C-alpha positions in Angstrom: 9.7 -6.8 15.5 11.5 -6.4 12.2 15.2 -6.2 11.5 17.1 -3.9 9.2 16.5 -6.4 6.4 12.8 -6.9 7.3 11.0 -3.8 8.4 7.8 -4.2 10.3 5.8 -1.8 8.2 5.4 -1.4 4.4 4.1 1.4 2.3 2.1 0.1 -0.7 -0.1 1.8 -3.3 -3.9 1.3 -2.8 -5.4 0.6 -6.2 -7.9 -2.2 -6.1 -11.6 -1.7 -5.3 -11.2 -3.9 -2.2 -8.2 -2.0 -1.0 -9.9 1.4 -1.5 -13.0 0.1 0.4 -10.7 -0.9 3.3 -9.0 2.5 3.3 -12.4 4.3 3.2 -13.6 2.2 6.1 -10.5 3.1 8.0 -11.2 6.8 7.4 -14.9 6.4 8.5 -13.9 4.6 11.6 -11.5 7.3 12.6 -14.2 9.9 12.1 -16.6 7.9 14.3 -14.1 7.7 17.1 -13.3 11.4 16.8 -17.0 12.2 16.9 -17.3 10.0 20.1 -14.8 12.5 21.6 -16.7 15.5 20.4 -14.2 16.2 17.6 -15.8 17.3 14.3 -13.8 15.8 11.4 -16.1 14.7 8.6 -14.7 11.9 6.4 -16.7 12.7 3.3 -14.0 14.5 1.4 -11.3 12.0 2.4 -13.5 9.1 1.4 -14.3 10.7 -2.0 -10.5 11.2 -2.6 -9.8 7.6 -1.7 -12.5 6.4 -4.1 -11.3 8.8 -6.9 -8.3 8.5 -9.2 -6.1 10.2 -6.7 -2.9 8.5 -5.5 -3.6 6.6 -2.3 -0.8 5.0 -0.3 -1.4 2.6 2.6 0.7 1.8 5.6 0.5 -1.9 6.3 1.6 -3.9 9.4 1.7 -7.7 8.8 -0.6 -7.2 5.8 -3.1 -5.2 7.8 -3.9 -1.6 6.7 -3.2 0.6 9.7 -3.0 4.0 8.0 -3.3 5.7 4.7 -2.7 9.0 2.9 -4.0 10.5 -0.3 -2.1 12.9 -2.5 -4.2 15.7 -3.8 -4.1 16.1 -7.6 -1.7 18.9 -8.6 -4.3 21.0 -10.3 -6.4 21.0 -7.1 -3.7 22.4 -4.8 -5.1 24.8 -2.2 -4.3 28.5 -2.6 -2.8 28.8 0.8 0.2 26.7 0.0 1.1 27.7 -3.5 3.6 30.5 -2.7 5.4 28.9 0.2 7.9 26.7 -1.6 7.7 23.4 -3.4 5.6 20.8 -1.7 2.8 18.3 -2.0 -0.7 18.5 -0.6 -2.0 15.3 1.2 -4.8 14.1 3.4 -4.2 11.4 6.1 -6.6 9.4 8.1 -6.2 11.4 11.3 -5.1 10.2 14.7 -7.7 9.7 17.5 -6.5 11.2 20.7 -6.1 8.6 23.4 -5.9 5.7 20.9 -2.8 4.2 19.2 -1.3 6.9 17.0 1.6 4.9 15.7 0.3 4.9 12.1 0.1 8.7 11.8 3.5 9.1 13.5 5.1 6.7 11.0 3.3 8.2 8.0 4.5 11.6 9.1 8.1 10.5 9.4 8.0 8.7 6.1 6.3 11.6 4.3 8.9 14.1 5.6 11.7 11.9 4.4 10.1 10.9 1.1 9.3 14.6 0.2 12.9 15.6 1.1 14.3 12.9 -1.1 12.3 14.4 -4.0 13.5 18.0 -3.4 10.3 19.2 -1.8 10.3 21.6 1.1 6.8 21.0 2.6 4.0 18.6 3.0 0.6 20.3 3.3 -2.7 19.0 4.9 -5.9 21.0 5.4 -8.2 20.0 8.4 -11.7 21.2 8.8 -11.5 24.4 11.0 -14.3 23.5 13.4 -13.7 24.9 16.8 -14.0 21.4 18.3 -10.9 20.3 16.3 -8.4 22.7 17.7 -7.8 21.8 21.3 -7.4 18.1 20.9 -6.6 16.9 17.5 -4.2 19.7 16.7 -2.2 19.1 19.9 -1.6 15.5 18.8 -0.5 16.6 15.3 1.9 19.2 16.7 3.5 16.4 18.7 4.2 14.7 15.4 5.8 17.8 13.8 2.9 19.3 12.0 2.6 23.1 12.3 -0.9 24.6 12.2 -1.4 28.0 10.5 -4.4 30.4 10.8 -7.6 29.1 9.3 -8.4 30.0 5.7 -11.5 29.6 3.5 -11.4 27.1 0.6 -12.8 27.9 -2.8 -16.0 26.0 -1.8 -16.4 28.2 1.3 -15.4 25.7 3.9 -12.9 26.9 6.5 -9.8 24.7 7.0 -6.8 24.8 9.3 -3.7 24.5 7.1 -1.0 22.2 8.5 2.5 22.0 7.2 5.3 19.6 7.8 8.9 20.5 6.8 10.4 17.9 4.4 13.6 16.6 5.9 15.7 13.5 5.6 14.7 10.9 8.2 16.8 7.9 7.2 15.8 6.1 10.4 12.3 5.7 9.0 13.5 3.2 6.5 14.6 0.9 9.3 11.0 0.2 10.3 9.2 1.1 7.0 9.9 -0.4 3.6 8.2 1.1 0.6 7.4 -0.3 -2.8 9.0 1.7 -5.6 5.6 2.9 -6.7 4.2 3.6 -3.2 4.1 7.3 -3.7 5.1 8.5 -7.1 6.5 12.0 -7.4 3.5 14.3 -7.6 3.2 17.6 -9.4 4.9 20.0 -7.1 3.9 23.5 -6.0 6.1 26.0 -7.7 7.5 29.1 -6.0 
């Protein structure tokens, strides 16, 4: 267990080909486990984002990647979050109900705090709106503080369930999570 001077977890940018491959594998494994439980959560879009030029940040425990998030490029912000206050759109490797969900819990706490430190009001995340997703995965995410909104249709026709997380200072997150200065650079924000 870490101390105040030595947090257990660290947030680091994911930039190298090997690190991106590890993050993509983490996303694909989560999708496989969700599928085993009858939860439809395809990893294709998340894996494509991880392999793209998007900002990817990993949560590491003892040098092992345990979770990651991807910041959506500013120009690709979804229409359903543009008019609801300044924020940032992200995708996370989702939790798997019944499995260790510590990584998503910590990423959520850190994201809320980090966004608030940069003057943002919201963190946005769009999940596939498949019926099988709602009863199990969304319950887990609500427990972490994510609020789900009515399903919407993206420009490509896919239905997604928008999730939002209120940005708020969570200084306790820095006790267990240290972050490199460039772990998550300030993204282009959603203007009012």
